[in-house]
A tleap script that builds the chain and sets N, CA, C and O, in Angstrom:
source leaprc.protein.ff14SB
mol = sequence {
  NMET GLY HIE GLY PRO ILE THR VAL GLU LEU
  THR ARG ASP GLU ALA LEU VAL LEU SER ASP
  TRP LEU GLU ARG VAL GLN MET THR HIE LEU
  SER ARG LEU VAL GLU ASP GLY ALA VAL TRP
  ALA PRO ILE HIE ARG LEU ALA GLY THR PRO
  ASP THR ALA LEU PRO GLU ILE PHE ALA ALA
  ASP TYR ALA GLU ARG LEU ALA ALA ALA ARG
  LEU ARG LEU LEU PRO SER ASP ASP THR ASN
  ALA ASP ALA ASP ALA ASN THR GLY SER ALA
  ASP ALA GLY GLU GLN ASP ALA ARG VAL ARG
  CPRO
}
set mol.1.N position { -25.048 -18.691 -27.577 }
set mol.1.CA position { -25.062 -17.548 -26.961 }
set mol.1.C position { -25.581 -17.919 -26.110 }
set mol.1.O position { -26.627 -18.523 -26.347 }
set mol.2.N position { -25.023 -17.725 -24.249 }
set mol.2.CA position { -25.114 -17.709 -23.325 }
set mol.2.C position { -26.438 -17.190 -22.639 }
set mol.2.O position { -26.970 -16.100 -22.852 }
set mol.3.N position { -26.874 -18.188 -21.765 }
set mol.3.CA position { -27.663 -17.522 -20.907 }
set mol.3.C position { -27.940 -17.482 -19.484 }
set mol.3.O position { -28.992 -17.339 -18.861 }
set mol.4.N position { -26.658 -17.655 -19.101 }
set mol.4.CA position { -26.110 -17.358 -17.473 }
set mol.4.C position { -25.884 -15.518 -16.938 }
set mol.4.O position { -25.861 -14.382 -17.412 }
set mol.5.N position { -25.763 -16.216 -15.717 }
set mol.5.CA position { -25.473 -14.102 -15.246 }
set mol.5.C position { -25.020 -13.275 -15.752 }
set mol.5.O position { -25.085 -13.277 -16.981 }
set mol.6.N position { -24.602 -12.590 -15.331 }
set mol.6.CA position { -23.097 -11.610 -15.856 }
set mol.6.C position { -22.751 -10.832 -14.702 }
set mol.6.O position { -23.342 -9.916 -14.130 }
set mol.7.N position { -21.524 -11.478 -14.465 }
set mol.7.CA position { -20.857 -10.713 -13.255 }
set mol.7.C position { -19.651 -9.405 -13.995 }
set mol.7.O position { -18.911 -9.264 -14.969 }
set mol.8.N position { -20.332 -8.286 -12.117 }
set mol.8.CA position { -19.932 -7.234 -12.682 }
set mol.8.C position { -19.018 -6.253 -11.521 }
set mol.8.O position { -19.323 -5.403 -10.685 }
set mol.9.N position { -17.359 -7.087 -12.131 }
set mol.9.CA position { -16.186 -6.087 -10.765 }
set mol.9.C position { -16.441 -5.120 -10.103 }
set mol.9.O position { -17.399 -4.904 -10.846 }
set mol.10.N position { -16.516 -4.066 -9.180 }
set mol.10.CA position { -16.232 -3.152 -9.070 }
set mol.10.C position { -16.070 -3.362 -7.354 }
set mol.10.O position { -16.690 -3.987 -6.493 }
set mol.11.N position { -14.468 -2.169 -7.399 }
set mol.11.CA position { -14.190 -1.863 -6.658 }
set mol.11.C position { -14.279 -1.408 -5.293 }
set mol.11.O position { -13.903 -0.251 -5.479 }
set mol.12.N position { -14.571 -1.505 -3.690 }
set mol.12.CA position { -14.839 -1.087 -2.763 }
set mol.12.C position { -15.144 -0.061 -3.049 }
set mol.12.O position { -16.348 0.047 -2.819 }
set mol.13.N position { -14.465 1.439 -3.716 }
set mol.13.CA position { -14.576 2.478 -3.677 }
set mol.13.C position { -15.483 2.371 -4.642 }
set mol.13.O position { -16.363 3.111 -4.204 }
set mol.14.N position { -15.907 1.920 -5.746 }
set mol.14.CA position { -16.393 2.345 -6.541 }
set mol.14.C position { -18.191 1.940 -6.534 }
set mol.14.O position { -19.312 2.292 -6.902 }
set mol.15.N position { -17.612 1.210 -6.005 }
set mol.15.CA position { -19.154 0.675 -5.154 }
set mol.15.C position { -20.700 0.958 -3.607 }
set mol.15.O position { -21.858 0.782 -3.230 }
set mol.16.N position { -19.312 1.517 -3.357 }
set mol.16.CA position { -19.627 2.555 -2.121 }
set mol.16.C position { -20.116 3.651 -2.407 }
set mol.16.O position { -21.155 4.069 -1.896 }
set mol.17.N position { -19.151 4.529 -3.622 }
set mol.17.CA position { -19.454 6.139 -4.429 }
set mol.17.C position { -21.242 5.122 -5.437 }
set mol.17.O position { -22.440 5.384 -5.338 }
set mol.18.N position { -20.614 4.190 -6.142 }
set mol.18.CA position { -22.149 4.239 -6.806 }
set mol.18.C position { -23.367 3.450 -5.915 }
set mol.18.O position { -24.385 3.109 -6.518 }
set mol.19.N position { -23.237 3.188 -4.551 }
set mol.19.CA position { -24.543 2.797 -3.586 }
set mol.19.C position { -25.211 3.539 -2.944 }
set mol.19.O position { -26.368 3.359 -2.565 }
set mol.20.N position { -24.070 5.044 -2.651 }
set mol.20.CA position { -24.581 6.394 -2.445 }
set mol.20.C position { -25.102 7.342 -3.123 }
set mol.20.O position { -25.184 8.520 -2.778 }
set mol.21.N position { -25.621 6.664 -4.510 }
set mol.21.CA position { -26.053 7.292 -5.802 }
set mol.21.C position { -26.833 7.046 -7.182 }
set mol.21.O position { -27.248 7.698 -8.140 }
set mol.22.N position { -26.794 5.883 -6.776 }
set mol.22.CA position { -28.177 4.469 -6.131 }
set mol.22.C position { -29.847 5.354 -5.270 }
set mol.22.O position { -30.961 5.837 -5.478 }
set mol.23.N position { -28.767 5.003 -4.217 }
set mol.23.CA position { -30.041 5.210 -3.550 }
set mol.23.C position { -30.648 7.010 -3.041 }
set mol.23.O position { -31.611 7.429 -2.399 }
set mol.24.N position { -29.371 7.703 -3.805 }
set mol.24.CA position { -30.184 9.382 -3.964 }
set mol.24.C position { -30.625 9.560 -5.081 }
set mol.24.O position { -30.887 10.740 -5.318 }
set mol.25.N position { -30.850 8.735 -6.016 }
set mol.25.CA position { -31.084 8.318 -7.260 }
set mol.25.C position { -32.337 8.435 -7.650 }
set mol.25.O position { -33.023 9.148 -8.382 }
set mol.26.N position { -32.475 7.166 -6.670 }
set mol.26.CA position { -34.370 6.562 -6.795 }
set mol.26.C position { -34.732 7.159 -5.706 }
set mol.26.O position { -35.858 6.680 -5.575 }
set mol.27.N position { -34.514 8.223 -4.378 }
set mol.27.CA position { -34.957 9.182 -3.385 }
set mol.27.C position { -35.447 9.606 -4.573 }
set mol.27.O position { -36.617 9.239 -4.466 }
set mol.28.N position { -35.354 10.163 -5.705 }
set mol.28.CA position { -35.771 11.462 -6.113 }
set mol.28.C position { -36.804 10.977 -6.615 }
set mol.28.O position { -37.407 10.165 -5.913 }
set mol.29.N position { -37.574 11.421 -8.505 }
set mol.29.CA position { -37.875 11.226 -9.933 }
set mol.29.C position { -36.949 10.266 -10.670 }
set mol.29.O position { -36.194 10.646 -11.565 }
set mol.30.N position { -37.048 8.908 -10.222 }
set mol.30.CA position { -36.072 8.198 -10.720 }
set mol.30.C position { -37.084 7.871 -12.463 }
set mol.30.O position { -36.658 7.626 -13.592 }
set mol.31.N position { -38.506 8.025 -11.922 }
set mol.31.CA position { -39.782 7.562 -13.288 }
set mol.31.C position { -38.743 7.847 -14.059 }
set mol.31.O position { -37.979 7.060 -14.619 }
set mol.32.N position { -38.753 10.109 -14.070 }
set mol.32.CA position { -39.142 10.500 -15.207 }
set mol.32.C position { -38.113 10.040 -16.333 }
set mol.32.O position { -38.281 10.034 -17.552 }
set mol.33.N position { -36.852 9.606 -15.491 }
set mol.33.CA position { -35.760 9.424 -16.572 }
set mol.33.C position { -35.481 8.296 -16.765 }
set mol.33.O position { -34.372 8.006 -17.213 }
set mol.34.N position { -36.552 7.218 -16.438 }
set mol.34.CA position { -35.632 5.233 -16.586 }
set mol.34.C position { -37.402 5.360 -16.708 }
set mol.34.O position { -38.028 5.456 -15.652 }
set mol.35.N position { -38.445 5.353 -18.543 }
set mol.35.CA position { -39.724 5.114 -18.898 }
set mol.35.C position { -39.621 3.817 -19.384 }
set mol.35.O position { -40.508 3.819 -20.237 }
set mol.36.N position { -39.017 2.479 -19.407 }
set mol.36.CA position { -38.759 1.027 -19.726 }
set mol.36.C position { -38.654 0.486 -18.171 }
set mol.36.O position { -37.754 0.579 -17.336 }
set mol.37.N position { -40.133 -0.200 -18.140 }
set mol.37.CA position { -40.121 -0.266 -16.869 }
set mol.37.C position { -39.197 -1.766 -16.845 }
set mol.37.O position { -38.816 -2.157 -15.742 }
set mol.38.N position { -38.834 -2.632 -18.149 }
set mol.38.CA position { -38.150 -3.529 -17.597 }
set mol.38.C position { -36.716 -3.262 -16.924 }
set mol.38.O position { -35.963 -4.196 -16.647 }
set mol.39.N position { -36.389 -1.886 -16.676 }
set mol.39.CA position { -35.436 -1.420 -16.528 }
set mol.39.C position { -34.702 -1.126 -14.492 }
set mol.39.O position { -33.761 -0.770 -13.783 }
set mol.40.N position { -36.334 -1.731 -14.569 }
set mol.40.CA position { -36.420 -1.887 -12.642 }
set mol.40.C position { -35.216 -2.557 -12.508 }
set mol.40.O position { -34.015 -2.292 -12.569 }
set mol.41.N position { -35.893 -3.464 -12.317 }
set mol.41.CA position { -35.371 -5.080 -11.879 }
set mol.41.C position { -33.911 -4.753 -12.107 }
set mol.41.O position { -33.267 -4.427 -11.110 }
set mol.42.N position { -33.182 -4.804 -13.507 }
set mol.42.CA position { -31.721 -4.455 -12.863 }
set mol.42.C position { -30.907 -3.796 -11.615 }
set mol.42.O position { -29.992 -4.207 -10.902 }
set mol.43.N position { -31.988 -2.051 -11.700 }
set mol.43.CA position { -31.667 -1.027 -10.766 }
set mol.43.C position { -31.712 -1.677 -9.118 }
set mol.43.O position { -31.060 -1.769 -8.078 }
set mol.44.N position { -32.909 -2.008 -9.722 }
set mol.44.CA position { -32.573 -2.406 -8.114 }
set mol.44.C position { -32.505 -3.831 -7.319 }
set mol.44.O position { -32.912 -4.522 -6.385 }
set mol.45.N position { -31.629 -3.700 -8.491 }
set mol.45.CA position { -30.635 -5.894 -8.291 }
set mol.45.C position { -29.825 -4.920 -8.052 }
set mol.45.O position { -29.225 -5.094 -6.992 }
set mol.46.N position { -29.484 -3.724 -8.731 }
set mol.46.CA position { -27.460 -3.590 -8.310 }
set mol.46.C position { -27.656 -2.183 -7.173 }
set mol.46.O position { -26.697 -1.786 -6.511 }
set mol.47.N position { -29.255 -1.436 -7.073 }
set mol.47.CA position { -28.899 -0.850 -5.923 }
set mol.47.C position { -28.812 -1.572 -4.439 }
set mol.47.O position { -28.205 -1.290 -3.405 }
set mol.48.N position { -29.483 -2.369 -4.728 }
set mol.48.CA position { -29.169 -3.535 -3.414 }
set mol.48.C position { -28.178 -4.656 -2.580 }
set mol.48.O position { -28.097 -5.403 -1.605 }
set mol.49.N position { -27.588 -4.205 -3.633 }
set mol.49.CA position { -26.043 -5.574 -3.875 }
set mol.49.C position { -25.649 -4.941 -2.165 }
set mol.49.O position { -25.785 -5.273 -0.987 }
set mol.50.N position { -25.007 -3.671 -3.125 }
set mol.50.CA position { -23.635 -3.519 -2.277 }
set mol.50.C position { -24.618 -2.917 -0.603 }
set mol.50.O position { -24.157 -1.891 -0.102 }
set mol.51.N position { -25.818 -3.545 0.101 }
set mol.51.CA position { -26.435 -2.844 1.374 }
set mol.51.C position { -25.454 -4.909 1.990 }
set mol.51.O position { -24.626 -4.908 2.902 }
set mol.52.N position { -25.820 -6.167 1.304 }
set mol.52.CA position { -24.992 -6.662 1.802 }
set mol.52.C position { -23.345 -7.517 1.386 }
set mol.52.O position { -22.656 -8.411 1.879 }
set mol.53.N position { -23.278 -6.391 -0.076 }
set mol.53.CA position { -21.771 -7.357 0.297 }
set mol.53.C position { -20.613 -5.694 1.141 }
set mol.53.O position { -19.397 -5.807 1.301 }
set mol.54.N position { -21.575 -4.088 1.607 }
set mol.54.CA position { -20.621 -3.426 1.849 }
set mol.54.C position { -20.825 -2.616 3.581 }
set mol.54.O position { -21.449 -1.580 3.814 }
set mol.55.N position { -20.219 -3.327 4.395 }
set mol.55.CA position { -21.039 -3.620 5.831 }
set mol.55.C position { -20.547 -1.482 6.371 }
set mol.55.O position { -21.225 -0.774 7.116 }
set mol.56.N position { -19.374 -1.122 5.730 }
set mol.56.CA position { -19.217 -0.231 5.598 }
set mol.56.C position { -20.739 1.092 5.360 }
set mol.56.O position { -20.750 2.306 5.565 }
set mol.57.N position { -21.568 0.385 4.985 }
set mol.57.CA position { -22.330 1.573 4.833 }
set mol.57.C position { -23.397 2.116 5.726 }
set mol.57.O position { -23.895 3.238 5.636 }
set mol.58.N position { -23.743 1.025 6.753 }
set mol.58.CA position { -23.205 1.025 8.175 }
set mol.58.C position { -22.585 1.799 9.092 }
set mol.58.O position { -23.120 2.100 10.159 }
set mol.59.N position { -21.814 2.048 8.864 }
set mol.59.CA position { -20.715 2.523 9.902 }
set mol.59.C position { -21.079 3.856 10.237 }
set mol.59.O position { -21.668 4.624 9.476 }
set mol.60.N position { -20.619 4.174 11.687 }
set mol.60.CA position { -20.715 5.734 12.089 }
set mol.60.C position { -20.076 6.859 11.066 }
set mol.60.O position { -20.439 8.010 10.823 }
set mol.61.N position { -19.127 6.175 10.631 }
set mol.61.CA position { -18.643 7.376 9.735 }
set mol.61.C position { -18.396 6.713 8.403 }
set mol.61.O position { -17.414 6.083 8.009 }
set mol.62.N position { -19.686 7.053 7.729 }
set mol.62.CA position { -20.216 6.273 6.442 }
set mol.62.C position { -19.477 7.375 5.954 }
set mol.62.O position { -18.622 7.249 5.078 }
set mol.63.N position { -19.839 8.701 6.610 }
set mol.63.CA position { -20.226 9.700 5.720 }
set mol.63.C position { -18.009 10.160 5.308 }
set mol.63.O position { -17.477 10.896 4.477 }
set mol.64.N position { -17.550 9.422 6.198 }
set mol.64.CA position { -16.057 10.415 5.895 }
set mol.64.C position { -15.612 8.522 4.927 }
set mol.64.O position { -14.718 8.493 4.082 }
set mol.65.N position { -16.147 7.656 5.174 }
set mol.65.CA position { -15.410 6.774 4.027 }
set mol.65.C position { -16.142 7.256 2.709 }
set mol.65.O position { -15.495 7.558 1.706 }
set mol.66.N position { -17.668 7.317 2.765 }
set mol.66.CA position { -17.974 7.982 1.340 }
set mol.66.C position { -17.264 9.514 0.582 }
set mol.66.O position { -17.336 9.695 -0.634 }
set mol.67.N position { -16.657 10.432 1.446 }
set mol.67.CA position { -15.975 10.725 0.525 }
set mol.67.C position { -14.543 11.138 0.455 }
set mol.67.O position { -13.961 11.938 -0.277 }
set mol.68.N position { -13.889 9.880 2.029 }
set mol.68.CA position { -12.454 9.442 0.616 }
set mol.68.C position { -13.104 8.801 -0.232 }
set mol.68.O position { -12.906 9.460 -1.253 }
set mol.69.N position { -13.836 7.846 -0.542 }
set mol.69.CA position { -13.638 6.895 -1.212 }
set mol.69.C position { -13.713 7.318 -3.051 }
set mol.69.O position { -13.156 6.856 -4.046 }
set mol.70.N position { -15.025 8.775 -2.731 }
set mol.70.CA position { -14.996 10.057 -3.804 }
set mol.70.C position { -13.717 10.979 -4.311 }
set mol.70.O position { -13.678 11.573 -5.389 }
set mol.71.N position { -12.762 10.970 -3.381 }
set mol.71.CA position { -11.580 11.060 -3.221 }
set mol.71.C position { -10.688 10.766 -4.832 }
set mol.71.O position { -10.358 11.205 -5.933 }
set mol.72.N position { -10.661 9.523 -3.744 }
set mol.72.CA position { -9.620 8.128 -4.885 }
set mol.72.C position { -10.927 8.024 -6.143 }
set mol.72.O position { -10.408 6.913 -6.243 }
set mol.73.N position { -11.479 8.051 -6.637 }
set mol.73.CA position { -12.089 8.080 -7.391 }
set mol.73.C position { -11.680 8.829 -8.412 }
set mol.73.O position { -11.374 8.494 -9.556 }
set mol.74.N position { -11.713 10.483 -7.596 }
set mol.74.CA position { -11.891 11.186 -8.988 }
set mol.74.C position { -10.576 11.745 -10.488 }
set mol.74.O position { -9.711 12.612 -10.359 }
set mol.75.N position { -10.684 11.419 -10.991 }
set mol.75.CA position { -9.385 11.700 -11.791 }
set mol.75.C position { -8.699 13.002 -11.131 }
set mol.75.O position { -9.027 13.903 -10.358 }
set mol.76.N position { -7.395 12.542 -11.974 }
set mol.76.CA position { -5.685 13.441 -11.120 }
set mol.76.C position { -5.979 14.736 -12.381 }
set mol.76.O position { -6.168 14.812 -13.595 }
set mol.77.N position { -5.836 15.927 -10.791 }
set mol.77.CA position { -5.333 16.930 -11.952 }
set mol.77.C position { -4.631 16.467 -13.800 }
set mol.77.O position { -5.165 16.310 -14.898 }
set mol.78.N position { -3.179 16.395 -13.264 }
set mol.78.CA position { -2.460 15.382 -14.771 }
set mol.78.C position { -4.079 14.756 -15.443 }
set mol.78.O position { -4.540 15.897 -15.485 }
set mol.79.N position { -4.636 14.344 -15.697 }
set mol.79.CA position { -5.719 13.494 -16.593 }
set mol.79.C position { -6.527 14.187 -16.331 }
set mol.79.O position { -7.632 13.660 -16.465 }
set mol.80.N position { -6.558 15.424 -15.918 }
set mol.80.CA position { -7.389 16.880 -16.087 }
set mol.80.C position { -7.185 17.941 -16.706 }
set mol.80.O position { -7.829 18.889 -17.156 }
set mol.81.N position { -5.812 17.469 -16.614 }
set mol.81.CA position { -5.041 18.885 -17.657 }
set mol.81.C position { -4.687 17.756 -19.214 }
set mol.81.O position { -4.245 18.293 -20.229 }
set mol.82.N position { -4.881 16.635 -19.190 }
set mol.82.CA position { -4.670 16.491 -20.698 }
set mol.82.C position { -6.532 15.697 -20.937 }
set mol.82.O position { -6.848 15.399 -22.089 }
set mol.83.N position { -7.321 15.506 -20.053 }
set mol.83.CA position { -7.865 15.037 -21.044 }
set mol.83.C position { -8.847 17.526 -21.371 }
set mol.83.O position { -10.067 17.516 -21.529 }
set mol.84.N position { -8.345 18.604 -21.392 }
set mol.84.CA position { -7.734 19.544 -21.191 }
set mol.84.C position { -7.735 19.690 -22.780 }
set mol.84.O position { -8.538 19.908 -23.687 }
set mol.85.N position { -6.153 19.403 -22.566 }
set mol.85.CA position { -5.636 19.184 -24.331 }
set mol.85.C position { -6.153 18.599 -25.547 }
set mol.85.O position { -6.598 18.832 -26.670 }
set mol.86.N position { -5.935 17.963 -24.943 }
set mol.86.CA position { -7.180 16.697 -25.897 }
set mol.86.C position { -8.994 17.721 -26.447 }
set mol.86.O position { -9.414 18.080 -27.547 }
set mol.87.N position { -9.399 17.810 -25.444 }
set mol.87.CA position { -10.767 18.538 -25.933 }
set mol.87.C position { -10.455 18.928 -26.370 }
set mol.87.O position { -10.528 18.376 -27.467 }
set mol.88.N position { -9.415 20.736 -26.496 }
set mol.88.CA position { -9.306 22.425 -26.557 }
set mol.88.C position { -9.671 22.653 -25.957 }
set mol.88.O position { -10.107 23.782 -26.182 }
set mol.89.N position { -9.964 22.268 -24.851 }
set mol.89.CA position { -11.094 23.349 -23.581 }
set mol.89.C position { -9.895 24.233 -22.789 }
set mol.89.O position { -9.038 23.696 -22.086 }
set mol.90.N position { -9.985 25.647 -23.023 }
set mol.90.CA position { -9.222 26.190 -22.101 }
set mol.90.C position { -8.606 26.572 -20.737 }
set mol.90.O position { -7.635 27.087 -20.181 }
set mol.91.N position { -10.377 25.703 -20.479 }
set mol.91.CA position { -10.450 26.468 -19.018 }
set mol.91.C position { -10.315 25.475 -18.261 }
set mol.91.O position { -11.361 24.831 -18.342 }
set mol.92.N position { -8.897 24.498 -16.867 }
set mol.92.CA position { -9.884 23.065 -16.531 }
set mol.92.C position { -10.838 23.423 -15.315 }
set mol.92.O position { -11.543 22.428 -15.147 }
set mol.93.N position { -11.061 24.077 -14.700 }
set mol.93.CA position { -12.249 24.770 -14.456 }
set mol.93.C position { -13.442 23.967 -14.455 }
set mol.93.O position { -14.083 23.397 -13.572 }
set mol.94.N position { -13.646 24.190 -16.717 }
set mol.94.CA position { -14.310 24.230 -16.576 }
set mol.94.C position { -14.984 22.821 -17.257 }
set mol.94.O position { -16.152 22.479 -17.443 }
set mol.95.N position { -13.441 22.058 -17.588 }
set mol.95.CA position { -13.553 20.511 -17.337 }
set mol.95.C position { -14.139 19.724 -16.085 }
set mol.95.O position { -14.746 18.654 -16.029 }
set mol.96.N position { -13.701 20.728 -14.986 }
set mol.96.CA position { -13.802 19.653 -13.189 }
set mol.96.C position { -15.480 19.840 -13.291 }
set mol.96.O position { -15.814 18.872 -12.608 }
set mol.97.N position { -16.025 20.114 -13.473 }
set mol.97.CA position { -17.197 20.773 -13.814 }
set mol.97.C position { -18.441 19.579 -14.178 }
set mol.97.O position { -19.275 18.867 -13.618 }
set mol.98.N position { -18.025 19.849 -15.226 }
set mol.98.CA position { -18.977 18.557 -16.135 }
set mol.98.C position { -18.343 17.359 -15.365 }
set mol.98.O position { -19.046 16.755 -14.555 }
set mol.99.N position { -16.774 16.903 -15.622 }
set mol.99.CA position { -16.370 15.714 -14.721 }
set mol.99.C position { -17.373 15.184 -12.767 }
set mol.99.O position { -18.052 14.205 -12.454 }
set mol.100.N position { -16.773 16.872 -11.700 }
set mol.100.CA position { -17.521 16.128 -10.593 }
set mol.100.C position { -18.618 16.596 -10.834 }
set mol.100.O position { -19.031 17.528 -11.524 }
set mol.101.N position { -19.403 15.264 -9.686 }
set mol.101.CA position { -20.859 15.492 -9.008 }
set mol.101.C position { -20.926 16.834 -8.385 }
set mol.101.O position { -21.954 17.199 -7.815 }
savepdb mol mol.pdb
quit
């Protein structure tokens, strides 16, 4: 069994959206959600990585870039229709409410 680091690869869109979410979550009462103190080290590491790898988080048009990345990551309408058919949900809007932030 190895003891080396584990690498997680994200697309730039995924990293941008995750970075924004982690930043917002860290500014809230995350301590109520994270009871295990050992989890904080990887959370801080994940949250800090995009700061060095994604210069676009400091761009003047950051909000627009983030919005565009979110749109690209959302499931297509066809995917939502398939999910509705598989779960038996009669209301596509109900599915969207569960999937979208």
